[in-house]
C-alpha positions, 0 to 999 in steps of 0.5 A: 527502551527498544521496539518490540516489532516493526509495527511500533516503528511504523506507527511512529513514522505514520504519525510523524508524516500525518502531523506534517499533513502527508496523506499516508498509505500503508502496505502498498503493493505495486510492481510485484512488491510491497512498500511499508509506507507511501506518503503523498502531498501535492502530487509528490510521492515519498516511499519509506521502508521500516526496519528494526536494523539498518542493513543493506537489505532495507537499503536495497528495498528502499532504493528499489523504489527510487525511479518511482518516487520523488523521495525514498527513505529508510526508517530505523531506530535512532542508534542505527540511523546515527551511525555515520557510515550508514548515513554515508552509504544511504546518501550515495544512493539518494536515500534518506534516513529517518531515525525513530526513538521511543525515548526522546521527545522528538520521536522521528528525526531526518538524519539524511534528507532524501534526494529529490528525483524531480522526474520520478515516474510515480504512476506505477505506485499511485495507480494502486493507492486506495483509501482503504490502505490508510487504515486497513493494515499497519506498516511493517505487520508480519502477517502479510495483511494488506489491501490487495488489488483483488480486494479493491475489485471485490469492493467495486463489485459489491458496491455496483451490485448493491446499486444494480441488483440483477445485473449481468457480468457484462454490465458489471465489467462495463461499469467498474474499474478492476485490476485485471490486465484485460477485459477477457481475463477479468471476465474469465477470472471473475466468472469463476470467483463469483461462482465460487462465492469468493466475492463477499456478499455477492451471489450469482444465478445462472438462468441462461446467463450469469446475474448478480445480487447481494446475499440476503441476510438471515433474520 
């Protein structure tokens, strides 16, 4: 019995981690790329890439997170994970190997333990983690669905406007976290997207200055 897609594989890995009390985030965008799974426990970060075949490509993807995670692993179907050569290559790079199976009672087995990088610089990953990433999109989905930094900013905007109807853009930027590199870029970009109606549920008016409120629901 084979996996039909990477989502099935990712679901098993997520269940395996959550059973062991890890907090699991899926499709995490950071450093200009996206990790299938980021698991966190007691401040330690484990990044996992899921693929249906154990290739140099997936190994490269996993090792690319090495500096920014305490552990990195690849999760692949058991037959690939069981190959001795694959395991030796992964171990050379400090990369763990999780073998997953749809048949066996133990669905995930750690064939190669990931090497612990005690001084990992995890902040570039952890600063992007959001509760929405736990369930919004499944790891390994082929549609590119993920909870993005812009979506998180939009969520913060909607919540602030809900609590402060009629607020100005300045007041908004004074009080919400956002993903923009600077206040000036946030002001310029959000002014445009708000006017274009791209922030869900929020409308703006321009009586001398930009003010924001929630869109009224039609009855």
